[in-house]
N, CA, C, O and the ligand as a Tripos MOL2 file, in Angstrom:
@<TRIPOS>MOLECULE
protein
  305   303    77     0     0
PROTEIN
NO_CHARGES

@<TRIPOS>ATOM
      1 N         -10.6630  -20.6070   -3.8670 N.3       1 MET1
      2 CA         -9.9610  -20.4990   -2.5950 C.3       1 MET1
      3 C          -9.4870  -21.8850   -2.1450 C.2       1 MET1
      4 O         -10.2890  -22.8170   -2.0760 O.2       1 MET1
      5 N          -8.2120  -22.0270   -1.8430 N.am      2 ASN2
      6 CA         -7.6760  -23.3290   -1.4440 C.3       2 ASN2
      7 C          -7.3790  -23.3800    0.0470 C.2       2 ASN2
      8 O          -6.7180  -22.5030    0.6020 O.2       2 ASN2
      9 N          -7.8850  -24.4280    0.6750 N.am      3 PHE3
     10 CA         -7.5230  -24.6630    2.0640 C.3       3 PHE3
     11 C          -6.3570  -25.6350    2.1050 C.2       3 PHE3
     12 O          -6.3740  -26.6600    1.4230 O.2       3 PHE3
     13 N          -5.3600  -25.3230    2.8900 N.am      4 ASN4
     14 CA         -4.2650  -26.2490    3.1170 C.3       4 ASN4
     15 C          -4.3640  -26.7930    4.5270 C.2       4 ASN4
     16 O          -4.8680  -26.1260    5.4300 O.2       4 ASN4
     17 N          -3.8770  -28.0120    4.7060 N.am      5 LYS5
     18 CA         -3.8340  -28.5860    6.0390 C.3       5 LYS5
     19 C          -2.4220  -28.4570    6.5730 C.2       5 LYS5
     20 O          -1.4620  -28.9000    5.9430 O.2       5 LYS5
     21 N          -2.3070  -27.8490    7.7330 N.am      6 CYS6
     22 CA         -0.9980  -27.6280    8.3370 C.3       6 CYS6
     23 C          -0.2990  -28.9580    8.6200 C.2       6 CYS6
     24 O          -0.8850  -29.8520    9.2290 O.2       6 CYS6
     25 N           0.9570  -29.0880    8.1760 N.am      7 VAL7
     26 CA          1.6800  -30.3400    8.3950 C.3       7 VAL7
     27 C           2.1360  -30.4880    9.8470 C.2       7 VAL7
     28 O           2.4690  -31.5930   10.2760 O.2       7 VAL7
     29 N           2.1540  -29.4080   10.5960 N.am      8 ARG8
     30 CA          2.5680  -29.5010   12.0060 C.3       8 ARG8
     31 C           1.4110  -29.7970   12.9270 C.2       8 ARG8
     32 O           1.5060  -30.7010   13.7570 O.2       8 ARG8
     33 N           0.3070  -29.0550   12.8040 N.am      9 CYS9
     34 CA         -0.7640  -29.1870   13.7960 C.3       9 CYS9
     35 C          -2.0760  -29.6820   13.1990 C.2       9 CYS9
     36 O          -3.0190  -29.9640   13.9390 O.2       9 CYS9
     37 N          -2.1540  -29.7920   11.8730 N.am     10 GLY10
     38 CA         -3.3610  -30.3250   11.2600 C.3      10 GLY10
     39 C          -4.4840  -29.3180   11.0770 C.2      10 GLY10
     40 O          -5.5640  -29.6700   10.6030 O.2      10 GLY10
     41 N          -4.2340  -28.0550   11.4540 N.am     11 ALA11
     42 CA         -5.2670  -27.0290   11.2740 C.3      11 ALA11
     43 C          -5.4160  -26.6810    9.7960 C.2      11 ALA11
     44 O          -4.4590  -26.7540    9.0250 O.2      11 ALA11
     45 N          -6.6260  -26.3060    9.4210 N.am     12 PHE12
     46 CA         -6.8330  -25.8460    8.0500 C.3      12 PHE12
     47 C          -6.6260  -24.3430    7.9950 C.2      12 PHE12
     48 O          -6.9920  -23.6190    8.9210 O.2      12 PHE12
     49 N          -6.0470  -23.8910    6.9190 N.am     13 PHE13
     50 CA         -5.7540  -22.4710    6.7940 C.3      13 PHE13
     51 C          -5.6720  -22.1340    5.3120 C.2      13 PHE13
     52 O          -5.6670  -23.0180    4.4560 O.2      13 PHE13
     53 N          -5.6080  -20.8480    5.0330 N.am     14 ILE14
     54 CA         -5.5650  -20.4060    3.6390 C.3      14 ILE14
     55 C          -4.2750  -19.6540    3.3850 C.2      14 ILE14
     56 O          -4.1170  -18.5210    3.8380 O.2      14 ILE14
     57 N          -3.3740  -20.2580    2.6830 N.am     15 ASN15
     58 CA         -2.2670  -19.6000    1.9870 C.3      15 ASN15
     59 C          -1.4480  -20.6830    1.3150 C.2      15 ASN15
     60 O          -1.8530  -21.8460    1.3160 O.2      15 ASN15
     61 N          -0.3320  -20.3420    0.7530 N.am     16 ASN16
     62 CA          0.3850  -21.3220   -0.0680 C.3      16 ASN16
     63 C           1.4790  -22.0590    0.6730 C.2      16 ASN16
     64 O           2.2490  -22.8100    0.0720 O.2      16 ASN16
     65 N           1.5520  -21.8460    1.9810 N.am     17 SER17
     66 CA          2.6000  -22.4960    2.7490 C.3      17 SER17
     67 C           2.1680  -23.9140    3.1500 C.2      17 SER17
     68 O           1.0110  -24.2890    2.9600 O.2      17 SER17
     69 N           3.0990  -24.6960    3.7020 N.am     18 ASN18
     70 CA          2.7560  -26.0310    4.1970 C.3      18 ASN18
     71 C           2.2630  -26.0100    5.6290 C.2      18 ASN18
     72 O           1.6820  -26.9820    6.1110 O.2      18 ASN18
     73 N           2.4980  -24.9010    6.3030 N.am     19 VAL19
     74 CA          2.1060  -24.8080    7.7040 C.3      19 VAL19
     75 C           1.2400  -23.5750    7.9290 C.2      19 VAL19
     76 O           1.3150  -22.6050    7.1740 O.2      19 VAL19
     77 N           0.4100  -23.6200    8.9840 N.am     20 CYS20
     78 CA         -0.4650  -22.4930    9.3060 C.3      20 CYS20
     79 C           0.3660  -21.3380    9.8710 C.2      20 CYS20
     80 O           1.5250  -21.5380   10.2350 O.2      20 CYS20
     81 N          -0.1980  -20.1570    9.9490 N.am     21 PRO21
     82 CA          0.5720  -19.0030   10.4480 C.3      21 PRO21
     83 C           1.1640  -19.2260   11.8380 C.2      21 PRO21
     84 O           2.2800  -18.7810   12.1040 O.2      21 PRO21
     85 N           0.4320  -19.9090   12.7350 N.am     22 ASN22
     86 CA          0.9780  -20.1990   14.0700 C.3      22 ASN22
     87 C           2.2460  -21.0240   13.9780 C.2      22 ASN22
     88 O           3.2490  -20.7360   14.6310 O.2      22 ASN22
     89 N           2.1780  -22.0540   13.1560 N.am     23 CYS23
     90 CA          3.3090  -22.9750   13.0580 C.3      23 CYS23
     91 C           4.4420  -22.3930   12.2270 C.2      23 CYS23
     92 O           5.5890  -22.8220   12.3560 O.2      23 CYS23
     93 N           4.1380  -21.4320   11.3870 N.am     24 GLU24
     94 CA          5.1830  -20.7260   10.6530 C.3      24 GLU24
     95 C           6.1870  -20.1320   11.6410 C.2      24 GLU24
     96 O           7.3970  -20.1910   11.4240 O.2      24 GLU24
     97 N           5.6700  -19.5600   12.7270 N.am     25 THR25
     98 CA          6.5240  -19.0010   13.7690 C.3      25 THR25
     99 C           7.3530  -20.0890   14.4200 C.2      25 THR25
    100 O           8.5480  -19.9160   14.6620 O.2      25 THR25
    101 N           6.6940  -21.2390   14.7090 N.am     26 LYS26
    102 CA          7.4290  -22.3490   15.3330 C.3      26 LYS26
    103 C           8.5030  -22.8820   14.3980 C.2      26 LYS26
    104 O           9.6070  -23.2150   14.8290 O.2      26 LYS26
    105 N           8.1690  -22.9590   13.1130 N.am     27 ASP27
    106 CA          9.1580  -23.3960   12.1230 C.3      27 ASP27
    107 C          10.3750  -22.4790   12.1370 C.2      27 ASP27
    108 O          11.5140  -22.9440   12.1320 O.2      27 ASP27
    109 N          10.1250  -21.1870   12.1530 N.am     28 LYS28
    110 CA         11.2410  -20.2350   12.1360 C.3      28 LYS28
    111 C          12.1090  -20.3980   13.3740 C.2      28 LYS28
    112 O          13.3350  -20.3310   13.2940 O.2      28 LYS28
    113 N          11.4570  -20.6170   14.5410 N.am     29 ASN29
    114 CA         12.2220  -20.8510   15.7720 C.3      29 ASN29
    115 C          13.0610  -22.1150   15.6600 C.2      29 ASN29
    116 O          14.2410  -22.1190   16.0090 O.2      29 ASN29
    117 N          12.4430  -23.1900   15.1690 N.am     30 ASP30
    118 CA         13.1550  -24.4620   15.0060 C.3      30 ASP30
    119 C          14.3560  -24.2930   14.0800 C.2      30 ASP30
    120 O          15.4510  -24.7820   14.3580 O.2      30 ASP30
    121 N          14.1240  -23.5890   12.9710 N.am     31 ILE31
    122 CA         15.1950  -23.4220   11.9950 C.3      31 ILE31
    123 C          16.3290  -22.5880   12.5720 C.2      31 ILE31
    124 O          17.5000  -22.8780   12.3260 O.2      31 ILE31
    125 N          15.9920  -21.5560   13.3370 N.am     32 SER32
    126 CA         17.0880  -20.7610   13.8950 C.3      32 SER32
    127 C          17.8180  -21.5440   14.9820 C.2      32 SER32
    128 O          19.0380  -21.4330   15.1030 O.2      32 SER32
    129 N          17.0810  -22.3480   15.7860 N.am     33 ASN33
    130 CA         17.7530  -23.2250   16.7550 C.3      33 ASN33
    131 C          18.6830  -24.2000   16.0480 C.2      33 ASN33
    132 O          19.8170  -24.4260   16.4680 O.2      33 ASN33
    133 N          18.1810  -24.7590   14.9840 N.am     34 LEU34
    134 CA         18.9450  -25.7440   14.2260 C.3      34 LEU34
    135 C          20.1990  -25.1150   13.6300 C.2      34 LEU34
    136 O          21.2800  -25.7010   13.6820 O.2      34 LEU34
    137 N          20.0500  -23.9240   13.0640 N.am     35 GLN35
    138 CA         21.2140  -23.2800   12.4670 C.3      35 GLN35
    139 C          22.2420  -22.9070   13.5240 C.2      35 GLN35
    140 O          23.4460  -23.0360   13.3040 O.2      35 GLN35
    141 N          21.7550  -22.4400   14.6870 N.am     36 ASN36
    142 CA         22.6910  -22.1410   15.7720 C.3      36 ASN36
    143 C          23.4310  -23.3920   16.2070 C.2      36 ASN36
    144 O          24.6360  -23.3640   16.4580 O.2      36 ASN36
    145 N          22.6820  -24.5080   16.2930 N.am     37 PHE37
    146 CA         23.3030  -25.7630   16.6800 C.3      37 PHE37
    147 C          24.3930  -26.1610   15.6840 C.2      37 PHE37
    148 O          25.4770  -26.5950   16.0720 O.2      37 PHE37
    149 N          24.0880  -26.0060   14.3990 N.am     38 LEU38
    150 CA         25.0290  -26.4480   13.3620 C.3      38 LEU38
    151 C          26.2510  -25.5420   13.2600 C.2      38 LEU38
    152 O          27.3080  -25.9690   12.7960 O.2      38 LEU38
    153 N          26.1060  -24.3030   13.6910 N.am     39 ILE39
    154 CA         27.2560  -23.3960   13.7070 C.3      39 ILE39
    155 C          28.2670  -23.8630   14.7580 C.2      39 ILE39
    156 O          29.4790  -23.7740   14.5580 O.2      39 ILE39
    157 N          27.7380  -24.3670   15.8950 N.am     40 GLU40
    158 CA         28.6140  -24.7310   17.0070 C.3      40 GLU40
    159 C          28.9760  -26.2080   17.0550 C.2      40 GLU40
    160 O          29.8800  -26.6030   17.7910 O.2      40 GLU40
    161 N          28.2850  -27.0160   16.2850 N.am     41 ASN41
    162 CA         28.5100  -28.4640   16.3400 C.3      41 ASN41
    163 C          28.6330  -29.0410   14.9390 C.2      41 ASN41
    164 O          28.1590  -28.4640   13.9610 O.2      41 ASN41
    165 N          29.2830  -30.1960   14.8710 N.am     42 ASN42
    166 CA         29.2940  -30.9210   13.6120 C.3      42 ASN42
    167 C          27.9310  -31.5500   13.3800 C.2      42 ASN42
    168 O          27.1860  -31.8230   14.3210 O.2      42 ASN42
    169 N          27.6250  -31.7710   12.1320 N.am     43 MET43
    170 CA         26.3700  -32.4170   11.7850 C.3      43 MET43
    171 C          26.3830  -33.8430   12.3340 C.2      43 MET43
    172 O          27.2950  -34.6130   12.0340 O.2      43 MET43
    173 N          25.3690  -34.2030   13.1410 N.am     44 PRO44
    174 CA         25.3030  -35.5830   13.6300 C.3      44 PRO44
    175 C          25.1540  -36.5620   12.4630 C.2      44 PRO44
    176 O          24.8520  -36.1750   11.3340 O.2      44 PRO44
    177 N          25.3760  -37.8460   12.7760 N.am     45 ASN45
    178 CA         25.3260  -38.8600   11.7230 C.3      45 ASN45
    179 C          23.9180  -39.2000   11.2720 C.2      45 ASN45
    180 O          23.7270  -39.7900   10.2090 O.2      45 ASN45
    181 N          22.9470  -38.8360   12.0670 N.am     46 SER46
    182 CA         21.5870  -39.1910   11.6920 C.3      46 SER46
    183 C          20.6010  -38.1100   12.1090 C.2      46 SER46
    184 O          20.8810  -37.2860   12.9800 O.2      46 SER46
    185 N          19.4590  -38.1350   11.4730 N.am     47 ILE47
    186 CA         18.3820  -37.2040   11.8210 C.3      47 ILE47
    187 C          17.9430  -37.4380   13.2670 C.2      47 ILE47
    188 O          17.6190  -36.4870   13.9780 O.2      47 ILE47
    189 N          17.9320  -38.7130   13.7110 N.am     48 ASP48
    190 CA         17.5350  -39.0150   15.0910 C.3      48 ASP48
    191 C          18.4370  -38.3010   16.0880 C.2      48 ASP48
    192 O          17.9600  -37.6920   17.0460 O.2      48 ASP48
    193 N          19.7460  -38.3800   15.8560 N.am     49 GLU49
    194 CA         20.6870  -37.7090   16.7580 C.3      49 GLU49
    195 C          20.4850  -36.2060   16.7290 C.2      49 GLU49
    196 O          20.5470  -35.5360   17.7600 O.2      49 GLU49
    197 N          20.2470  -35.6900   15.5470 N.am     50 LEU50
    198 CA         20.0290  -34.2620   15.4040 C.3      50 LEU50
    199 C          18.7720  -33.8410   16.1610 C.2      50 LEU50
    200 O          18.7350  -32.7840   16.7910 O.2      50 LEU50
    201 N          17.7560  -34.6770   16.0880 N.am     51 SER51
    202 CA         16.5050  -34.4010   16.7900 C.3      51 SER51
    203 C          16.7250  -34.3590   18.2960 C.2      51 SER51
    204 O          16.2230  -33.4650   18.9780 O.2      51 SER51
    205 N          17.4830  -35.3380   18.8150 N.am     52 ILE52
    206 CA         17.7550  -35.3860   20.2500 C.3      52 ILE52
    207 C          18.5660  -34.1690   20.6780 C.2      52 ILE52
    208 O          18.3080  -33.5830   21.7300 O.2      52 ILE52
    209 N          19.5460  -33.7910   19.8610 N.am     53 SER53
    210 CA         20.4250  -32.6710   20.2150 C.3      53 SER53
    211 C          19.7080  -31.3280   20.1620 C.2      53 SER53
    212 O          20.0100  -30.4340   20.9530 O.2      53 SER53
    213 N          18.7840  -31.1800   19.2580 N.am     54 THR54
    214 CA         18.1480  -29.8730   19.0560 C.3      54 THR54
    215 C          16.7600  -29.7940   19.6650 C.2      54 THR54
    216 O          16.2230  -28.6990   19.8320 O.2      54 THR54
    217 N          16.1590  -30.9500   20.0040 N.am     55 GLY55
    218 CA         14.7990  -30.9490   20.5150 C.3      55 GLY55
    219 C          13.7440  -30.7190   19.4370 C.2      55 GLY55
    220 O          12.5770  -30.4740   19.7400 O.2      55 GLY55
    221 N          14.1620  -30.8000   18.1890 N.am     56 ILE56
    222 CA         13.2220  -30.6110   17.0730 C.3      56 ILE56
    223 C          12.7740  -31.9930   16.5790 C.2      56 ILE56
    224 O          13.6090  -32.8750   16.3750 O.2      56 ILE56
    225 N          11.4730  -32.1860   16.3870 N.am     57 ALA57
    226 CA         10.9500  -33.4850   15.9710 C.3      57 ALA57
    227 C          11.5490  -33.9120   14.6300 C.2      57 ALA57
    228 O          11.7430  -33.0930   13.7320 O.2      57 ALA57
    229 N          11.8400  -35.2180   14.5130 N.am     58 THR58
    230 CA         12.4130  -35.7260   13.2610 C.3      58 THR58
    231 C          11.5020  -35.4150   12.0740 C.2      58 THR58
    232 O          11.9680  -35.1300   10.9710 O.2      58 THR58
    233 N          10.2010  -35.4770   12.3240 N.am     59 LYS59
    234 CA          9.2370  -35.1570   11.2740 C.3      59 LYS59
    235 C           9.4880  -33.7550   10.7040 C.2      59 LYS59
    236 O           9.4540  -33.5420    9.4920 O.2      59 LYS59
    237 N           9.7390  -32.8080   11.6170 N.am     60 ASN60
    238 CA          9.9790  -31.4430   11.1710 C.3      60 ASN60
    239 C          11.3590  -31.2960   10.5330 C.2      60 ASN60
    240 O          11.5200  -30.5650    9.5550 O.2      60 ASN60
    241 N          12.3520  -31.9900   11.0860 N.am     61 LEU61
    242 CA         13.6930  -31.9470   10.4830 C.3      61 LEU61
    243 C          13.6520  -32.4780    9.0570 C.2      61 LEU61
    244 O          14.2410  -31.8970    8.1460 O.2      61 LEU61
    245 N          12.9480  -33.5910    8.8780 N.am     62 ASN62
    246 CA         12.8330  -34.1600    7.5290 C.3      62 ASN62
    247 C          12.1190  -33.1990    6.5820 C.2      62 ASN62
    248 O          12.4450  -33.1040    5.3980 O.2      62 ASN62
    249 N          11.1540  -32.5020    7.1260 N.am     63 ARG63
    250 CA         10.4250  -31.5410    6.2890 C.3      63 ARG63
    251 C          11.3320  -30.3710    5.8930 C.2      63 ARG63
    252 O          11.3400  -29.9490    4.7360 O.2      63 ARG63
    253 N          12.0910  -29.8540    6.8550 N.am     64 PHE64
    254 CA         13.0090  -28.7570    6.5220 C.3      64 PHE64
    255 C          14.0020  -29.2210    5.4600 C.2      64 PHE64
    256 O          14.3580  -28.4890    4.5360 O.2      64 PHE64
    257 N          14.4310  -30.4700    5.6360 N.am     65 LEU65
    258 CA         15.3700  -31.0480    4.6730 C.3      65 LEU65
    259 C          14.7430  -31.1450    3.2820 C.2      65 LEU65
    260 O          15.3570  -30.7510    2.2900 O.2      65 LEU65
    261 N          13.5230  -31.6690    3.2160 N.am     66 SER66
    262 CA         12.9070  -31.8480    1.9020 C.3      66 SER66
    263 C          12.5550  -30.5040    1.2660 C.2      66 SER66
    264 O          12.4980  -30.3810    0.0430 O.2      66 SER66
    265 N          12.3240  -29.5120    2.1020 N.am     67 GLU67
    266 CA         12.0280  -28.1760    1.5710 C.3      67 GLU67
    267 C          13.3120  -27.3770    1.3240 C.2      67 GLU67
    268 O          13.2680  -26.2350    0.8680 O.2      67 GLU67
    269 N          14.4500  -27.9980    1.6320 N.am     68 LYS68
    270 CA         15.7600  -27.3660    1.4520 C.3      68 LYS68
    271 C          15.8470  -26.0170    2.1600 C.2      68 LYS68
    272 O          16.3590  -25.0380    1.6160 O.2      68 LYS68
    273 N          15.3300  -25.9930    3.3910 N.am     69 ARG69
    274 CA         15.3670  -24.7450    4.1510 C.3      69 ARG69
    275 C          16.6260  -24.6210    4.9780 C.2      69 ARG69
    276 O          16.9320  -23.5510    5.5030 O.2      69 ARG69
    277 N          17.3610  -25.7200    5.0930 N.am     70 ILE70
    278 CA         18.6010  -25.7000    5.8690 C.3      70 ILE70
    279 C          19.7470  -26.1110    4.9480 C.2      70 ILE70
    280 O          19.8230  -27.2650    4.5250 O.2      70 ILE70
    281 N          20.6230  -25.1860    4.6430 N.am     71 GLU71
    282 CA         21.7070  -25.4970    3.7090 C.3      71 GLU71
    283 C          22.5980  -26.6190    4.2080 C.2      71 GLU71
    284 O          22.9740  -27.5170    3.4540 O.2      71 GLU71
    285 N          22.9360  -26.5540    5.5130 N.am     72 GLN72
    286 CA         23.8820  -27.5360    6.0470 C.3      72 GLN72
    287 C          23.3550  -28.9610    5.9450 C.2      72 GLN72
    288 O          24.1190  -29.8970    5.7110 O.2      72 GLN72
    289 N          22.0510  -29.1190    6.1190 N.am     73 ILE73
    290 CA         21.4650  -30.4500    6.1030 C.3      73 ILE73
    291 C          21.5660  -31.1000    4.7300 C.2      73 ILE73
    292 O          21.5900  -32.3250    4.6190 O.2      73 ILE73
    293 N          21.6240  -30.2910    3.7020 N.am     74 GLU74
    294 CA         21.7090  -30.8650    2.3590 C.3      74 GLU74
    295 C          22.9730  -31.6910    2.1780 C.2      74 GLU74
    296 O          23.0490  -32.5400    1.2890 O.2      74 GLU74
    297 N          23.9640  -31.4390    3.0260 N.am     75 LYS75
    298 CA         25.2240  -32.2020    2.9080 C.3      75 LYS75
    299 C          25.1150  -33.5860    3.5290 C.2      75 LYS75
    300 O          26.0040  -34.4130    3.3250 O.2      75 LYS75
    301 N          24.0740  -33.8590    4.2660 N.am     76 LEU76
    302 CA         23.8980  -35.1790    4.9140 C.3      76 LEU76
    303 C          23.8910  -36.2990    3.8980 C.2      76 LEU76
    304 O          23.7540  -37.4660    4.2670 O.2      76 LEU76
    305 ZN         -0.1910  -25.3860   12.3510 Zn       77 ZN77
@<TRIPOS>BOND
     1     1     2 1
     2     2     3 1
     3     3     4 2
     4     3     5 am
     5     5     6 1
     6     6     7 1
     7     7     8 2
     8     7     9 am
     9     9    10 1
    10    10    11 1
    11    11    12 2
    12    11    13 am
    13    13    14 1
    14    14    15 1
    15    15    16 2
    16    15    17 am
    17    17    18 1
    18    18    19 1
    19    19    20 2
    20    19    21 am
    21    21    22 1
    22    22    23 1
    23    23    24 2
    24    23    25 am
    25    25    26 1
    26    26    27 1
    27    27    28 2
    28    27    29 am
    29    29    30 1
    30    30    31 1
    31    31    32 2
    32    31    33 am
    33    33    34 1
    34    34    35 1
    35    35    36 2
    36    35    37 am
    37    37    38 1
    38    38    39 1
    39    39    40 2
    40    39    41 am
    41    41    42 1
    42    42    43 1
    43    43    44 2
    44    43    45 am
    45    45    46 1
    46    46    47 1
    47    47    48 2
    48    47    49 am
    49    49    50 1
    50    50    51 1
    51    51    52 2
    52    51    53 am
    53    53    54 1
    54    54    55 1
    55    55    56 2
    56    55    57 am
    57    57    58 1
    58    58    59 1
    59    59    60 2
    60    59    61 am
    61    61    62 1
    62    62    63 1
    63    63    64 2
    64    63    65 am
    65    65    66 1
    66    66    67 1
    67    67    68 2
    68    67    69 am
    69    69    70 1
    70    70    71 1
    71    71    72 2
    72    71    73 am
    73    73    74 1
    74    74    75 1
    75    75    76 2
    76    75    77 am
    77    77    78 1
    78    78    79 1
    79    79    80 2
    80    79    81 am
    81    81    82 1
    82    82    83 1
    83    83    84 2
    84    83    85 am
    85    85    86 1
    86    86    87 1
    87    87    88 2
    88    87    89 am
    89    89    90 1
    90    90    91 1
    91    91    92 2
    92    91    93 am
    93    93    94 1
    94    94    95 1
    95    95    96 2
    96    95    97 am
    97    97    98 1
    98    98    99 1
    99    99   100 2
   100    99   101 am
   101   101   102 1
   102   102   103 1
   103   103   104 2
   104   103   105 am
   105   105   106 1
   106   106   107 1
   107   107   108 2
   108   107   109 am
   109   109   110 1
   110   110   111 1
   111   111   112 2
   112   111   113 am
   113   113   114 1
   114   114   115 1
   115   115   116 2
   116   115   117 am
   117   117   118 1
   118   118   119 1
   119   119   120 2
   120   119   121 am
   121   121   122 1
   122   122   123 1
   123   123   124 2
   124   123   125 am
   125   125   126 1
   126   126   127 1
   127   127   128 2
   128   127   129 am
   129   129   130 1
   130   130   131 1
   131   131   132 2
   132   131   133 am
   133   133   134 1
   134   134   135 1
   135   135   136 2
   136   135   137 am
   137   137   138 1
   138   138   139 1
   139   139   140 2
   140   139   141 am
   141   141   142 1
   142   142   143 1
   143   143   144 2
   144   143   145 am
   145   145   146 1
   146   146   147 1
   147   147   148 2
   148   147   149 am
   149   149   150 1
   150   150   151 1
   151   151   152 2
   152   151   153 am
   153   153   154 1
   154   154   155 1
   155   155   156 2
   156   155   157 am
   157   157   158 1
   158   158   159 1
   159   159   160 2
   160   159   161 am
   161   161   162 1
   162   162   163 1
   163   163   164 2
   164   163   165 am
   165   165   166 1
   166   166   167 1
   167   167   168 2
   168   167   169 am
   169   169   170 1
   170   170   171 1
   171   171   172 2
   172   171   173 am
   173   173   174 1
   174   174   175 1
   175   175   176 2
   176   175   177 am
   177   177   178 1
   178   178   179 1
   179   179   180 2
   180   179   181 am
   181   181   182 1
   182   182   183 1
   183   183   184 2
   184   183   185 am
   185   185   186 1
   186   186   187 1
   187   187   188 2
   188   187   189 am
   189   189   190 1
   190   190   191 1
   191   191   192 2
   192   191   193 am
   193   193   194 1
   194   194   195 1
   195   195   196 2
   196   195   197 am
   197   197   198 1
   198   198   199 1
   199   199   200 2
   200   199   201 am
   201   201   202 1
   202   202   203 1
   203   203   204 2
   204   203   205 am
   205   205   206 1
   206   206   207 1
   207   207   208 2
   208   207   209 am
   209   209   210 1
   210   210   211 1
   211   211   212 2
   212   211   213 am
   213   213   214 1
   214   214   215 1
   215   215   216 2
   216   215   217 am
   217   217   218 1
   218   218   219 1
   219   219   220 2
   220   219   221 am
   221   221   222 1
   222   222   223 1
   223   223   224 2
   224   223   225 am
   225   225   226 1
   226   226   227 1
   227   227   228 2
   228   227   229 am
   229   229   230 1
   230   230   231 1
   231   231   232 2
   232   231   233 am
   233   233   234 1
   234   234   235 1
   235   235   236 2
   236   235   237 am
   237   237   238 1
   238   238   239 1
   239   239   240 2
   240   239   241 am
   241   241   242 1
   242   242   243 1
   243   243   244 2
   244   243   245 am
   245   245   246 1
   246   246   247 1
   247   247   248 2
   248   247   249 am
   249   249   250 1
   250   250   251 1
   251   251   252 2
   252   251   253 am
   253   253   254 1
   254   254   255 1
   255   255   256 2
   256   255   257 am
   257   257   258 1
   258   258   259 1
   259   259   260 2
   260   259   261 am
   261   261   262 1
   262   262   263 1
   263   263   264 2
   264   263   265 am
   265   265   266 1
   266   266   267 1
   267   267   268 2
   268   267   269 am
   269   269   270 1
   270   270   271 1
   271   271   272 2
   272   271   273 am
   273   273   274 1
   274   274   275 1
   275   275   276 2
   276   275   277 am
   277   277   278 1
   278   278   279 1
   279   279   280 2
   280   279   281 am
   281   281   282 1
   282   282   283 1
   283   283   284 2
   284   283   285 am
   285   285   286 1
   286   286   287 1
   287   287   288 2
   288   287   289 am
   289   289   290 1
   290   290   291 1
   291   291   292 2
   292   291   293 am
   293   293   294 1
   294   294   295 1
   295   295   296 2
   296   295   297 am
   297   297   298 1
   298   298   299 1
   299   299   300 2
   300   299   301 am
   301   301   302 1
   302   302   303 1
   303   303   304 2
@<TRIPOS>SUBSTRUCTURE
     1 MET1         2 RESIDUE 1 A MET
     2 ASN2         6 RESIDUE 1 A ASN
     3 PHE3        10 RESIDUE 1 A PHE
     4 ASN4        14 RESIDUE 1 A ASN
     5 LYS5        18 RESIDUE 1 A LYS
     6 CYS6        22 RESIDUE 1 A CYS
     7 VAL7        26 RESIDUE 1 A VAL
     8 ARG8        30 RESIDUE 1 A ARG
     9 CYS9        34 RESIDUE 1 A CYS
    10 GLY10       38 RESIDUE 1 A GLY
    11 ALA11       42 RESIDUE 1 A ALA
    12 PHE12       46 RESIDUE 1 A PHE
    13 PHE13       50 RESIDUE 1 A PHE
    14 ILE14       54 RESIDUE 1 A ILE
    15 ASN15       58 RESIDUE 1 A ASN
    16 ASN16       62 RESIDUE 1 A ASN
    17 SER17       66 RESIDUE 1 A SER
    18 ASN18       70 RESIDUE 1 A ASN
    19 VAL19       74 RESIDUE 1 A VAL
    20 CYS20       78 RESIDUE 1 A CYS
    21 PRO21       82 RESIDUE 1 A PRO
    22 ASN22       86 RESIDUE 1 A ASN
    23 CYS23       90 RESIDUE 1 A CYS
    24 GLU24       94 RESIDUE 1 A GLU
    25 THR25       98 RESIDUE 1 A THR
    26 LYS26      102 RESIDUE 1 A LYS
    27 ASP27      106 RESIDUE 1 A ASP
    28 LYS28      110 RESIDUE 1 A LYS
    29 ASN29      114 RESIDUE 1 A ASN
    30 ASP30      118 RESIDUE 1 A ASP
    31 ILE31      122 RESIDUE 1 A ILE
    32 SER32      126 RESIDUE 1 A SER
    33 ASN33      130 RESIDUE 1 A ASN
    34 LEU34      134 RESIDUE 1 A LEU
    35 GLN35      138 RESIDUE 1 A GLN
    36 ASN36      142 RESIDUE 1 A ASN
    37 PHE37      146 RESIDUE 1 A PHE
    38 LEU38      150 RESIDUE 1 A LEU
    39 ILE39      154 RESIDUE 1 A ILE
    40 GLU40      158 RESIDUE 1 A GLU
    41 ASN41      162 RESIDUE 1 A ASN
    42 ASN42      166 RESIDUE 1 A ASN
    43 MET43      170 RESIDUE 1 A MET
    44 PRO44      174 RESIDUE 1 A PRO
    45 ASN45      178 RESIDUE 1 A ASN
    46 SER46      182 RESIDUE 1 A SER
    47 ILE47      186 RESIDUE 1 A ILE
    48 ASP48      190 RESIDUE 1 A ASP
    49 GLU49      194 RESIDUE 1 A GLU
    50 LEU50      198 RESIDUE 1 A LEU
    51 SER51      202 RESIDUE 1 A SER
    52 ILE52      206 RESIDUE 1 A ILE
    53 SER53      210 RESIDUE 1 A SER
    54 THR54      214 RESIDUE 1 A THR
    55 GLY55      218 RESIDUE 1 A GLY
    56 ILE56      222 RESIDUE 1 A ILE
    57 ALA57      226 RESIDUE 1 A ALA
    58 THR58      230 RESIDUE 1 A THR
    59 LYS59      234 RESIDUE 1 A LYS
    60 ASN60      238 RESIDUE 1 A ASN
    61 LEU61      242 RESIDUE 1 A LEU
    62 ASN62      246 RESIDUE 1 A ASN
    63 ARG63      250 RESIDUE 1 A ARG
    64 PHE64      254 RESIDUE 1 A PHE
    65 LEU65      258 RESIDUE 1 A LEU
    66 SER66      262 RESIDUE 1 A SER
    67 GLU67      266 RESIDUE 1 A GLU
    68 LYS68      270 RESIDUE 1 A LYS
    69 ARG69      274 RESIDUE 1 A ARG
    70 ILE70      278 RESIDUE 1 A ILE
    71 GLU71      282 RESIDUE 1 A GLU
    72 GLN72      286 RESIDUE 1 A GLN
    73 ILE73      290 RESIDUE 1 A ILE
    74 GLU74      294 RESIDUE 1 A GLU
    75 LYS75      298 RESIDUE 1 A LYS
    76 LEU76      302 RESIDUE 1 A LEU
    77 ZN77       305 GROUP 0 **** ****
């Protein structure tokens, strides 16, 4: 049995994701906010600007980017 440490809140949990079930929901909300933002706006020049515009922490934006969960961000 493998315990993973949630990258968002630091809680330990059991499954193959990077985040605990609570934060999985938050991730989905962040991603849908981000996608809505990108539909209506051009991609900002930096992750910092994107973070300010969307209210999503840069740490989480970078994670979505590295996990390739946001298609538009891959063009950055
Ligand atoms: Zn968590």
